[in-house]
C-alpha positions in Angstrom: -0.4 0.0 0.0 1.4 3.3 -0.7 2.0 5.4 2.0 -0.3 9.0 1.9 1.7 12.1 2.2 0.4 15.2 4.8 2.0 18.3 3.9 2.4 20.9 7.2 1.7 24.2 5.5 1.4 27.6 7.3 3.0 31.2 7.6 6.5 31.5 8.8 7.0 30.9 12.3 3.7 29.5 13.3 5.5 26.5 14.9 5.5 24.1 11.8 8.8 22.7 12.4 8.2 22.0 16.0 5.0 20.3 15.2 7.1 18.4 12.2 9.6 17.1 14.9 7.3 16.1 17.5 5.3 13.7 15.1 8.6 12.8 13.5 10.3 11.9 17.0 13.3 13.6 16.2 15.0 16.9 16.1 15.2 16.9 12.1 13.8 20.6 11.1 16.0 23.3 12.3 13.6 25.6 14.8 14.8 29.0 15.4 12.3 31.9 16.2 13.2 33.8 12.9 10.6 33.7 10.1 12.3 31.5 7.2 14.8 29.5 9.3 13.1 26.3 7.5 13.6 26.6 4.1 14.0 23.0 2.7 11.0 20.7 2.9 12.2 17.6 4.6 9.9 14.6 5.1 9.6 11.5 7.7 7.6 8.5 8.0 4.6 8.8 10.9 2.7 5.5 12.3 -0.8 6.7 14.3 -2.9 3.5 14.8 -2.8 1.7 12.1 -1.8 4.4 9.4 1.6 4.5 8.2 2.1 8.0 6.1 4.4 10.6 5.1 4.9 13.6 6.7 6.5 16.9 4.8 7.8 20.3 6.4 7.4 23.0 3.9 8.9 26.6 4.5 6.3 28.9 5.7 4.3 30.6 3.2 4.3 34.6 2.6 1.4 34.9 0.4 2.6 38.4 -1.5 6.3 38.5 -0.5 9.3 39.6 -3.5 11.9 38.3 -0.8 13.5 35.5 -3.3 14.2 33.2 -0.4 10.6 33.5 0.7 9.2 33.4 -2.7 11.0 30.1 -3.1 9.7 28.7 0.0 6.2 29.4 -1.3 7.1 27.6 -3.9 8.1 24.7 -2.1 4.8 24.9 -0.2 2.8 25.0 -3.4 4.8 21.8 -4.5 4.2 20.1 -1.6 0.1 20.9 -1.3 0.3 19.5 -5.1 1.7 16.1 -3.8 -0.1 16.0 -0.5 -3.3 13.6 0.2 -3.9 16.0 3.3 -2.9 19.3 4.2 -2.0 20.2 7.7 -2.7 23.8 7.8 -1.4 25.5 10.9 -2.0 29.0 12.5 -0.6 30.5 15.8 -3.3 31.4 18.6 -1.1 34.1 20.1 -0.6 36.0 16.8 -4.6 35.7 16.3 -6.2 35.1 13.3 -4.0 37.6 10.7 -4.6 39.1 6.9 -2.2 36.5 5.7 -3.9 33.3 6.8 -6.8 34.2 4.9 -4.7 34.5 2.1 -3.1 30.9 3.1 -6.3 29.2 3.3 -7.8 30.8 -0.2 -4.4 29.3 -1.6 -5.1 26.0 -0.1 -9.2 26.0 -1.2 -8.1 25.9 -4.7 -6.1 22.8 -4.1 -9.4 20.9 -3.4 -7.3 18.9 -0.8 -8.7 18.0 2.5 -7.6 20.4 4.7 -7.2 19.8 8.6 -6.5 23.5 10.3 -4.5 23.1 13.5 -4.2 26.4 16.0 -1.1 25.8 17.5 0.9 27.1 21.0 -2.9 26.4 23.0 -0.9 25.3 25.6 -3.8 26.0 28.0 -7.2 24.8 26.8 -8.7 26.9 29.6 -6.7 30.0 28.6 -7.0 30.2 24.8 -10.2 28.2 23.6 -12.1 31.8 23.2 -9.1 32.4 21.1 -9.4 29.2 19.3 -12.9 29.8 18.1 -11.9 33.3 16.0 -10.4 30.6 13.4 -13.6 29.4 12.3 -14.0 32.4 9.9 -11.6 31.3 8.0 -14.1 28.2 6.9 -12.2 25.4 6.8 -14.1 23.4 9.2 -13.6 22.9 13.2 -10.1 24.6 14.5 -8.3 21.4 16.0 -6.1 23.3 19.2 -3.0 21.9 19.7 0.6 22.6 21.6 3.2 21.2 19.4 5.9 22.2 21.9 4.0 20.5 25.1 2.2 17.6 23.0 -1.0 18.8 23.7 -4.2 17.9 21.4 -1.9 15.8 19.0 -4.2 12.5 19.1 -7.1 14.3 18.1 -5.3 16.1 15.1 -4.2 12.7 13.9 -7.4 10.8 14.0 -8.7 14.1 12.0 -5.7 13.5 9.5 -6.2 9.6 9.0 -10.0 10.1 8.5 -9.1 11.4 5.3 -7.1 8.1 4.0 -8.3 4.9 3.2 -9.8 5.0 -0.4 -7.0 6.1 -2.4 -4.4 4.0 -0.4 -6.8 1.0 -0.9 -7.0 1.8 -4.6 -3.1 1.4 -5.0 -3.4 -1.8 -3.2 -5.8 -3.4 -6.3 -3.7 -2.6 -9.3 -1.0 -5.3 -9.9 0.9 -4.3 -12.9 4.4 -3.2 -12.2 5.0 0.1 -11.0 8.1 2.1 -12.4 9.5 5.4 -11.1 11.6 7.5 -13.1 13.8 9.6 -10.5 16.3 11.8 -10.7 17.4 15.6 -11.0 15.3 18.0 -13.6 16.7 17.8 -16.7 18.7 14.5 -17.0 16.0 13.1 -19.6 13.3 11.4 -17.3 10.8 12.6 -19.8 12.4 12.0 -23.0 13.2 7.9 -21.7 9.3 8.0 -21.1 8.5 9.3 -24.6 11.0 6.8 -26.6 9.4 3.8 -25.2 5.8 5.4 -25.9 6.7 6.0 -29.4 5.0 9.6 -29.0 5.6 13.0 -27.3 3.4 12.0 -24.3 5.4 14.1 -21.9 6.6 17.8 -22.2 9.9 17.5 -22.4 12.3 20.9 -22.4 15.7 21.7 -21.6 14.6 24.1 -19.1 14.7 22.1 -15.7 11.5 21.3 -14.6 9.1 21.8 -17.1 7.2 18.5 -16.1 5.0 19.7 -13.5 3.0 16.7 -12.0 3.9 13.2 -11.1 2.5 11.6 -14.5 1.7 8.0 -14.5 2.0 6.5 -18.2 1.2 2.9 -18.9 3.1 1.3 -21.9 2.0 -2.4 -23.2 5.2 -4.7 -24.2 5.1 -8.2 -24.9 1.7 -8.5 -23.3 2.5 -7.1 -20.0 1.4 -3.7 -19.0 3.7 -1.3 -17.0 2.7 1.7 -15.0 5.9 4.6 -15.7 5.8 7.3 -12.8 7.8 10.2 -14.3 8.5 12.1 -11.1 8.8 15.8 -12.3 11.1 18.5 -12.7 9.5 21.7 -11.3 8.2 25.3 -12.4 11.2 27.2 -12.6 10.2 30.6 -11.1 13.7 31.6 -10.0 17.2 31.1 -10.9 18.8 29.9 -7.8 19.9 26.3 -8.8 20.2 25.3 -5.4 16.8 25.5 -4.7 15.5 24.0 -7.9 17.7 21.0 -6.6 15.9 20.8 -3.4 12.4 20.7 -5.0 12.7 17.1 -6.1 12.8 15.1 -3.1 9.3 15.5 -2.0 8.1 14.6 -5.6 10.2 11.4 -5.2 9.4 10.4 -2.0 5.8 10.1 -3.4 6.5 8.8 -6.7 8.8 5.9 -4.6 6.1 5.3 -2.3 3.9 3.8 -5.0 6.7 2.1 -7.2 8.1 -1.5 -7.3 11.3 -0.7 -8.7 13.1 3.1 -9.0 15.0 3.9 -11.7 17.4 6.6 -11.4 18.4 8.7 -14.3 21.9 10.2 -14.2 23.5 12.7 -16.8 26.2 10.9 -18.3 27.4 14.5 -19.3 27.6 16.0 -15.9 28.6 12.5 -14.1 27.1 11.3 -10.6 26.3 14.3 -8.2 25.6 14.5 -4.6 21.7 15.2 -5.4 21.8 11.9 -7.2 23.0 10.2 -4.1 20.0 11.5 -2.0 17.6 11.0 -4.3 18.9 7.2 -4.8 19.1 7.1 -1.0 15.0 7.7 -0.9 14.6 4.4 -2.9 17.3 2.2 -0.6 15.5 3.4 2.3 12.4 2.5 1.4 13.2 -1.2 0.1 12.7 -0.8 -3.6 14.3 -2.5 -6.7 17.1 -0.2 -7.8 18.2 0.4 -11.4 20.5 3.0 -12.3 20.5 4.3 -15.9 23.1 6.6 -17.2 21.4 8.7 -19.7 23.2 10.7 -22.8 25.8 8.0 -23.3 25.8 9.1 -26.8 27.3 12.5 -26.0 30.2 11.4 -24.4 33.6 11.5 -25.9 34.9 7.6 -25.0 37.7 5.2 -25.2 37.8 1.6 -23.9 38.1 3.1 -20.3 35.3 5.3 -20.1 32.4 2.8 -19.2 34.9 1.2 -16.4 35.9 4.6 -15.0 32.3 5.7 -14.8 31.1 2.5 -13.2 33.3 2.8 -10.6 32.6 6.4 -9.6 28.8 5.3 -9.5 29.7 2.4 -7.5 32.1 4.2 -4.7 29.0 7.4 -4.5 26.4 4.8 -4.4 28.7 2.3 -2.0 25.3 1.3 0.2 23.5 -0.2 -2.4 25.7 -2.5 -4.7 22.8 -4.4 -5.7 21.8 -1.8 -8.1 21.7 -2.5 -11.8 23.5 -0.3 -13.8 23.0 0.6 -17.5 24.3 2.9 -20.3 21.5 4.5 -22.6 20.5 7.2 -24.5 17.0 8.4 -24.9 17.6 10.5 -27.8 18.9 7.4 -29.9 17.3 4.8 -28.1 20.6 3.1 -27.7 19.9 -0.2 -24.9 16.6 0.8 -24.0 15.1 -2.5 -24.9 17.7 -3.5 -22.1 15.7 -1.3 -19.5 12.5 -3.7 -20.0 14.5 -6.8 -19.4 16.5 -5.6 -16.6 12.9 -4.1 -14.9 11.7 -7.6 -15.2 14.5 -9.5 -13.7 14.4 -6.6 -10.4 10.9 -7.3 -10.2 11.2 -11.0 -10.2 14.2 -10.9 -7.7 12.2 -8.1 -5.4 9.5 -10.8 -5.1 11.8 -13.7 -4.6 11.3 -16.6 -2.0 13.8 -19.1 -0.6 13.0 -22.1 1.2 14.0 -21.8 4.8 16.1 -25.3 4.5 18.3 -23.7 1.7 18.6 -20.5 3.7 19.9 -22.8 6.8 22.0 -24.3 4.7 23.6 -21.3 3.1 24.1 -19.7 6.7 25.6 -23.3 8.1 28.2 -23.1 5.2 28.7 -19.6 5.7 29.3 -20.2 9.8 31.8 -23.2 9.4 34.0 -21.2 6.3 34.1 -17.6 9.0 33.5 -18.1 12.3 31.0 -15.4 14.1 32.6 -12.7 16.6 33.0 -13.0 20.0 33.1 -10.4 22.7 34.8 -10.9 26.3 34.7 -14.6 25.8 30.8 -14.8 24.9 30.6 -15.9 21.0 27.8 -15.1 18.6 25.9 -18.1 17.8 23.5 -18.4 14.6 20.5 -20.6 15.3 18.2 -20.3 12.4 17.5 -18.0 9.6 13.8 -17.8 7.7 12.5 -15.6 5.0 9.4 -13.7 6.3 8.6 -11.5 3.4 9.0 -10.0 -0.1 9.3 -6.7 -1.9 11.7 -6.5 -0.7 13.1 -9.9 0.5 13.3 -9.8 4.6 15.1 -12.5 6.3 15.1 -12.8 10.3 18.6 -14.8 12.0 17.8 -15.9 15.4 20.9 -15.9 17.6 21.9 -15.9 20.8 23.2 -12.1 21.5 22.0 -9.4 19.0 24.9 -7.0 20.5 27.4 -9.5 18.9 25.9 -9.5 15.5 27.6 -7.0 13.9 26.7 -5.1 10.8 29.6 -6.6 9.1 28.9 -10.2 10.0 25.4 -9.6 8.5 26.4 -8.5 5.6 28.8 -11.3 5.3 25.8 -13.5 5.4 24.0 -11.1 3.0 26.7 -11.8 0.4 26.5 -15.6 0.6 23.0 -15.5 0.1 23.6 -13.6 -3.2 26.2 -15.6 -4.3 23.4 -18.2 -4.1 20.7 -16.7 -5.6 21.4 -13.2 -6.9 18.6 -11.1 -6.1 20.1 -8.5 -8.5 18.6 -5.2 -8.6 17.0 -5.3 -4.7 18.0 -4.8 -1.3 17.2 -7.2 1.2 16.6 -6.8 4.8 17.7 -8.1 7.9 16.0 -8.4 11.2 18.3 -10.1 14.2 16.2 -11.3 17.0 17.6 -12.9 20.2 16.6 -16.4 21.5 17.9 -17.4 24.9 20.2 -21.0 25.0 18.5 -23.6 26.5 
C-alpha cells in the first residue's frame, strides 16, 4: 500500500517545524524563532494507529512576498500541496487570525485537497479556547487546538488527519501492474526516456529544468505485460537559483517512490554522478525498492576503452550503500539499450518478490558460519541458530541468535553476501531482522 503524504503548511513562525519534529520523534527541522529558518522541505515517516504516512515540513508561506527566499519557500509549499493527500494548515493562537492566514486559506482551498486546520501554541485549553473560535472565520471547518511544544491535542489532530486516508491507499493495492518510478534531478532526460519507450511525445520535454509539473502515470504495454511508469517531475522554474530547484525534487521523489516496485535513477552522463543523485537514490534504498541506475546521454560522451569502467567505478563508489543496483548505459535520444531497460525491470521485479525455502537458507548460513567464525566479545561468542524469510518486496529475513549485541553489521553483511552468491537477488535490497533467542 502506498503511504499517504501529509503536508504541514502555514505562515512562517507558527510552529510547523516544532510540530514536524514532535510527530517525527526527532529534531529533523531547524527550529529557530526567525521567520524563514526552515528553507528545505523535509520529510519523515509517521505511524498513527494502523496508518503509516509521510509528513512533509514546508517553508512558511508569505502569500505576497518579493523576497527571493520567501518566494522560493512559497513555491516549495505549493509543491507539497500538489503532492499531498492531506494538508495540515497550522496557525498561531498567540498571533491570532491575521490577514495572511486568510490568503493562505484561499490558496489551500483552491487545491481541493482535504484540509485539517490546526491552531498551535494552545498551551492551556482553558485560557486559549475563546481565541481558538476566531479561526472558524477561515471557513475550513473545526479548528484543532494543539500545542506542538507541550505535545497537547496531537491525538485528536491525527485522528482527524487519518479520517481522510483509506480510499486512495486501497485503490493502489488492487492494481497489480508493475510500477516503475523514473527518478532523478531535473533535466536529466526522465521524460525523454518515457517518450522514447512510448514512441510518442506524451510528456513535455524541454531543456528548461522542471517543465514536468506533476508526477505523471504512463501505461506502456510490452510483450503482453502492462507497465505503469511514474515520471517524477522536475518543476516550474520560477526563480533562477539552481540549488533551490534541486531541493524541489525530493518530495516528488518520495511520493513517487512510495507507489513503485522499481525505481530507475536517471543520471546525466555529461555531468557524472552528483550529490543530489545520491540523495535521491537514498530515498528508494531506505524504502526497500528495486533499483536500476540508468546513465542517460551516453551517446553524448567522447569515449575510449576505459570510459565505461571509470564511470562504473565512480557510480559504485558514490552509491556504495547500494551495490545491488543494476547499472545501464542508455540514450533516450537514439534509443540505445532502451530495450535492455525492460529486461532489467522484469529481472528486478522477479528478484524483489523472490522467496527462498527455509531449509536452503539454513544450509547457506551453516556453510557461511563454518567458513568464517562469528565474532566474540569478552569470551562470549555469537551463535546463529536459524534463518527464515518472512516477506518479499523487499526480501526480508529473520536471523535468530544468542545475543543481538554480538551480531555486528559486518557479519550481517557477510551472511547477505553469501545469500546473494547463491541466489543473485540483483537489483533488490535485502532486509535483515536480528532476533534473540535464549540458549536452553
